[in-house]
C-alpha positions as CSV (number, residue, x, y, z in Angstrom):
1,M,0.0,-0.3,-0.2
2,V,1.4,3.3,-1.1
3,R,1.5,5.7,1.9
4,R,0.0,9.3,0.6
5,P,2.5,12.0,0.9
6,D,2.6,14.2,4.1
7,T,1.5,17.8,2.7
8,L,1.4,21.1,4.3
9,I,-2.6,20.6,4.6
10,D,-2.1,17.4,6.6
11,R,0.9,19.3,8.8
12,L,-1.7,22.1,9.4
13,L,-4.5,19.6,10.2
14,R,-2.4,17.8,12.6
15,W,-1.7,21.0,14.4
16,A,-5.4,22.4,14.4
17,T,-6.6,19.2,16.0
18,W,-3.9,18.8,18.8
19,S,-4.4,22.3,19.5
20,W,-7.8,22.3,20.1
21,L,-7.6,19.2,22.2
22,G,-5.1,21.0,24.3
23,A,-7.3,24.3,24.1
24,A,-10.6,22.2,25.3
25,L,-8.3,20.6,28.6
26,S,-7.1,23.9,29.3
27,C,-10.4,25.7,29.7
28,W,-11.8,22.7,31.5
29,A,-8.8,23.3,34.1
30,A,-9.3,27.1,34.1
31,I,-13.0,26.2,35.1
32,A,-12.8,23.1,37.3
33,W,-9.6,24.4,39.6
34,Y,-9.7,28.6,39.3
35,G,-13.4,29.7,38.3
36,E,-14.0,32.6,40.3
37,R,-10.7,32.8,41.7
38,W,-8.9,33.8,38.1
39,L,-10.4,36.7,35.9
40,P,-10.0,35.0,32.9
41,A,-11.6,31.9,34.1
42,T,-14.4,33.8,35.6
43,L,-15.1,35.5,32.2
44,L,-15.2,31.9,30.4
45,L,-17.4,30.6,33.4
46,Y,-20.1,33.6,32.9
47,G,-19.4,33.9,29.2
48,P,-21.1,32.3,25.9
49,R,-19.7,29.0,26.6
50,Y,-22.2,27.1,24.4
51,V,-20.0,28.3,21.4
52,L,-16.9,26.9,22.3
53,P,-17.6,23.6,20.5
54,L,-18.3,25.0,16.8
55,P,-14.8,25.2,15.7
56,G,-14.2,21.4,16.3
57,L,-17.6,21.0,14.3
58,L,-16.0,22.9,12.0
59,L,-12.8,20.7,11.7
60,V,-14.8,17.4,11.3
61,P,-15.2,17.3,7.1
62,F,-11.4,18.3,6.5
63,V,-10.6,15.5,9.1
64,L,-12.4,12.9,7.5
65,W,-11.4,14.2,4.3
66,R,-7.3,14.0,4.8
67,S,-7.0,11.8,8.1
68,W,-9.2,9.6,9.7
69,R,-7.3,9.0,12.4
70,L,-7.7,12.5,13.8
71,I,-11.4,12.0,14.5
72,F,-10.2,10.5,17.7
73,P,-8.8,13.5,19.4
74,L,-11.0,16.1,17.7
75,A,-14.1,13.9,18.9
76,A,-12.4,13.8,22.2
77,A,-11.7,17.8,22.4
78,T,-14.9,18.7,21.2
79,M,-17.0,16.2,23.8
80,I,-14.8,18.5,26.4
81,M,-15.8,21.5,25.0
82,L,-19.5,20.5,24.8
83,V,-20.2,18.9,28.5
84,P,-17.8,19.9,31.3
85,V,-16.8,23.3,29.4
86,A,-20.1,24.3,27.5
87,G,-22.2,22.8,30.1
88,W,-24.4,20.2,28.2
89,N,-25.9,17.7,30.8
90,V,-25.9,14.3,29.9
91,P,-28.7,13.0,32.4
92,F,-26.9,9.7,33.8
93,G,-29.5,9.5,36.4
94,R,-32.0,8.0,33.9
95,L,-30.1,4.9,33.4
96,R,-30.6,4.1,37.0
97,G,-34.6,4.7,36.4
98,T,-36.6,7.3,38.4
99,P,-38.9,6.4,41.0
100,S,-42.4,4.9,40.1
101,V,-44.3,6.5,43.0
102,S,-48.0,8.1,42.9
103,S,-48.7,12.1,42.9
104,D,-49.2,11.7,46.8
105,Q,-45.6,10.7,47.2
106,T,-44.2,13.7,45.4
107,V,-43.5,17.2,45.8
108,R,-43.9,19.5,42.4
109,V,-41.4,22.5,43.0
110,V,-41.2,25.3,40.6
111,T,-38.6,28.3,40.9
112,Y,-39.0,31.1,39.2
113,N,-36.8,34.5,39.3
114,V,-39.9,36.8,38.3
115,R,-37.9,39.8,37.8
116,G,-40.2,42.2,39.9
117,G,-43.3,39.9,38.8
118,Q,-45.4,42.4,37.6
119,L,-45.6,40.6,34.1
120,V,-46.1,37.3,36.0
121,A,-48.7,38.4,38.1
122,Q,-51.0,38.9,35.0
123,S,-50.3,35.0,34.0
124,I,-49.9,33.6,37.3
125,S,-53.1,31.4,37.0
126,Q,-52.4,30.0,33.9
127,L,-48.9,29.5,35.1
128,M,-50.6,27.4,37.9
129,D,-52.1,25.7,35.6
130,E,-49.8,24.2,33.2
131,L,-47.1,23.8,35.7
132,R,-48.9,22.4,38.8
133,P,-46.7,23.1,41.4
134,D,-47.5,21.9,45.2
135,I,-44.7,24.5,46.1
136,F,-44.1,27.7,43.7
137,A,-41.3,30.2,45.0
138,A,-40.4,33.3,43.3
139,Q,-37.4,35.5,43.8
140,E,-37.5,39.6,42.9
141,C,-41.1,39.1,44.0
142,Q,-42.8,42.5,44.6
143,D,-46.4,43.5,45.9
144,E,-48.5,42.9,42.7
145,L,-47.0,39.3,42.6
146,F,-47.5,38.3,45.9
147,A,-51.0,39.8,46.0
148,A,-51.6,37.6,43.2
149,L,-50.5,34.8,45.0
150,Q,-52.4,35.5,48.1
151,E,-55.8,35.5,45.6
152,L,-55.4,32.0,44.4
153,P,-57.7,29.6,45.6
154,N,-56.8,26.5,47.9
155,R,-53.6,28.2,48.3
156,Y,-51.3,29.6,51.2
157,A,-48.9,32.4,50.6
158,D,-46.4,33.6,52.4
159,R,-42.8,35.9,51.8
160,D,-39.5,37.0,53.3
161,R,-38.5,40.4,51.7
162,R,-38.2,39.7,47.5
163,L,-38.5,36.0,48.4
164,C,-42.2,34.7,48.0
165,V,-43.7,31.2,48.4
166,S,-47.3,29.9,47.2
167,S,-48.1,26.6,48.8
168,R,-51.0,23.9,48.4
169,W,-50.1,23.0,52.2
170,P,-49.8,25.3,55.2
171,I,-46.7,27.4,55.8
172,R,-45.9,26.8,59.5
173,L,-43.0,29.0,60.0
174,V,-40.6,31.5,58.1
175,E,-37.0,31.7,58.8
176,A,-34.5,34.7,57.4
177,M,-31.1,33.6,57.4
178,P,-28.6,36.1,59.3
179,N,-26.7,38.1,56.8
180,Q,-25.5,41.2,58.2
181,E,-21.8,40.9,57.6
182,I,-22.4,39.7,54.3
183,L,-24.6,43.1,53.7
184,E,-22.0,45.5,54.9
185,A,-19.8,43.9,52.1
186,R,-22.2,46.2,49.9
187,I,-20.0,49.5,50.7
188,G,-17.3,48.1,49.2
189,G,-19.4,47.4,46.0
190,F,-18.8,43.8,46.2
191,G,-22.2,42.6,46.2
192,G,-23.6,40.9,49.4
193,A,-27.4,41.7,48.6
194,G,-28.3,38.0,48.3
195,I,-31.1,36.5,50.9
196,V,-32.0,33.1,52.0
197,S,-35.0,31.8,53.8
198,R,-36.8,28.7,54.8
199,F,-40.5,27.8,55.2
200,T,-41.3,25.0,56.9
201,I,-44.5,23.6,54.8
202,E,-46.8,21.2,56.6
203,T,-47.3,18.5,53.8
204,P,-49.5,15.2,53.9
205,L,-46.0,13.1,54.5
206,G,-44.7,15.6,57.4
207,A,-42.9,18.8,57.6
208,L,-40.7,20.1,54.8
209,P,-37.9,22.4,55.7
210,F,-38.1,24.4,52.3
211,I,-35.3,27.2,51.4
212,T,-35.2,29.3,48.6
213,L,-32.5,32.3,48.0
214,H,-31.3,34.4,45.8
215,L,-27.7,34.8,45.6
216,E,-25.4,37.4,44.9
217,T,-24.6,37.7,41.1
218,A,-21.3,37.6,39.4
219,R,-22.3,40.8,37.6
220,K,-20.8,43.4,39.9
221,G,-17.7,41.4,40.1
222,L,-17.5,41.5,36.3
223,R,-18.5,45.0,35.8
224,T,-15.8,47.0,35.4
225,V,-13.8,44.8,33.6
226,L,-16.5,45.0,30.7
227,S,-16.7,48.8,31.0
228,K,-14.0,51.4,29.3
229,D,-12.4,52.2,33.2
230,R,-10.9,48.8,34.2
231,S,-9.1,50.1,37.4
232,G,-9.6,48.0,40.0
233,S,-11.2,45.5,37.9
234,A,-9.2,42.5,39.7
235,I,-9.9,43.6,43.1
236,Q,-13.5,43.9,42.2
237,A,-14.2,40.5,40.9
238,M,-12.3,39.0,43.6
239,G,-14.3,40.9,46.5
240,N,-17.3,40.0,44.9
241,S,-16.1,36.1,44.3
242,L,-15.0,35.9,48.2
243,V,-18.6,37.5,49.1
244,R,-20.2,35.1,47.0
245,E,-18.2,32.0,48.2
246,A,-19.3,33.4,52.0
247,E,-22.9,33.3,50.9
248,S,-23.0,30.1,50.0
249,R,-21.2,28.7,52.6
250,R,-23.8,30.0,55.1
251,A,-26.9,29.1,53.0
252,R,-25.5,25.4,52.8
253,A,-25.0,25.6,56.6
254,F,-28.6,26.9,57.0
255,F,-29.9,24.3,54.6
256,D,-28.5,21.6,56.9
257,Q,-29.2,23.1,60.1
258,L,-32.0,20.7,60.9
259,G,-30.1,17.8,59.9
260,D,-30.4,15.1,57.4
261,V,-34.4,15.2,57.1
262,P,-36.2,15.6,53.9
263,R,-35.5,19.4,52.4
264,I,-35.3,21.1,49.4
265,V,-33.4,24.1,48.1
266,A,-34.5,26.2,45.3
267,G,-33.6,29.3,43.6
268,D,-31.5,31.8,41.8
269,F,-28.3,30.8,42.9
270,N,-26.5,33.0,40.3
271,I,-24.0,30.1,39.8
272,P,-23.6,27.6,37.4
273,V,-23.0,23.8,38.2
274,E,-19.6,24.1,36.6
275,S,-18.1,26.7,39.4
276,P,-15.9,25.6,42.3
277,I,-18.4,27.8,44.5
278,Y,-21.4,25.5,43.4
279,Q,-19.1,22.2,43.8
280,R,-17.9,23.1,47.0
281,H,-21.1,23.8,48.5
282,W,-23.9,22.3,46.8
283,G,-22.1,19.7,44.4
284,D,-23.4,16.8,46.8
285,L,-26.9,17.4,46.8
286,H,-29.5,15.9,44.5
287,N,-29.8,18.6,41.6
288,A,-32.9,17.4,39.6
289,F,-31.8,18.9,36.2
290,G,-28.0,17.4,36.8
291,V,-29.2,14.1,37.5
292,L,-32.3,14.1,34.8
293,G,-32.5,17.2,32.5
294,T,-30.7,17.1,28.9
295,G,-29.0,19.6,26.9
296,F,-27.9,23.5,28.4
297,G,-30.9,23.6,30.4
298,W,-30.5,27.4,30.1
299,T,-32.7,29.4,32.9
300,K,-31.2,33.0,32.6
301,Q,-31.0,34.8,29.2
302,E,-28.6,38.0,29.8
303,G,-28.3,40.3,26.8
304,S,-28.4,38.8,23.1
305,W,-25.5,36.2,24.0
306,I,-25.2,35.3,27.0
307,R,-27.1,32.0,28.0
308,I,-26.5,30.1,31.3
309,R,-28.2,27.9,33.9
310,I,-27.8,29.3,37.3
311,D,-31.4,28.5,38.9
312,H,-31.3,24.8,40.5
313,A,-33.5,22.9,42.7
314,L,-31.7,20.6,45.0
315,A,-32.7,18.2,47.7
316,G,-31.5,15.9,50.6
317,G,-32.6,14.0,53.0
318,G,-33.1,10.8,50.7
319,L,-35.5,13.0,48.6
320,R,-34.9,12.0,44.5
321,A,-35.8,13.5,41.8
322,K,-38.8,11.9,39.1
323,E,-39.1,14.6,36.5
324,V,-37.8,18.3,35.8
325,R,-38.2,20.5,32.5
326,L,-38.4,24.1,32.3
327,G,-41.4,26.2,31.7
328,R,-42.2,28.7,29.1
329,D,-41.4,32.5,29.3
330,Y,-44.3,34.1,31.6
331,G,-42.6,37.7,31.9
332,S,-39.1,37.7,33.1
333,D,-35.3,37.0,32.1
334,H,-35.2,33.5,33.5
335,L,-37.6,30.5,33.1
336,P,-39.2,28.8,35.4
337,L,-37.7,25.3,36.8
338,L,-40.3,22.4,37.6
339,S,-38.6,19.8,39.7
340,V,-40.8,16.6,41.0
341,F,-39.0,14.6,43.9
342,A,-40.2,11.6,45.3
343,W,-40.3,11.2,49.0
344,P,-37.8,8.6,50.5
345,T,-40.6,6.6,52.1
346,A,-42.0,5.9,48.5
347,K,-41.0,2.1,47.5
């Protein structure tokens, strides 16, 4: 068999393929190891990561044309860019199967950053009919939406600051997480406006501690980086990162305060699952979309390019996800996330 001569095109193609694999591994390492601790990694983590697999796809026809052996490193690079870097979720939990239980052994939870809630209030009855939540948690909830939640028949409503909860079952207790020291960080412009509240809900299967939260955004740390005046941008980003780390640490302690009982935390975490902050403080919990969801699962749109999954529903104490899906847009820059959890008593 005569071997085809090695041409300039072949050498360039090898260089492009192996360089692409190196770039994929570098992006993965930057996100996983550094995340918010290094400004370039932070920009990568909160930027339009979904475009990163595209260059690899453009190389595919050239590799098939000139050197099929390069398809293996090219496929590895593209999968790295697509899954751990860009955030495409593979629902490995479906391989183990989902709990087969009746509706009276499940809790249907919807979390939704409603962006004030004025538009959502106009269609709240339709939202409830379509998603049928047992518990509905709204972040950035203002008076108009809370009034609409109070008017819904056969439901209970309560709120703490800009966190509103509507439940099919009685809400017995509302507790706010102490946050004064972190709130003081606002003086330096680093953020610290995150709020966390625990609602104890009396379900037919027992009391359910339900935490909803709205943690600080990375936008305050990146604001100076994206502006014309970049003076102090690294300090701003680092200060914001430290505040957001402290918020998640305290929120997780608040979540664990009652022990390993069945409990749920849902809301706008303002961190994607790839973030080291998320992995350190929330990664061991049962993430409904992480277990059962397929695809990017974007819950937030920021401008024309940014799409990111920063709203989550997590469970502990034996609760397991049975279903998860995104709802449609009811008038916010987020989408509602529906998660159905089966109680640990279910067989």
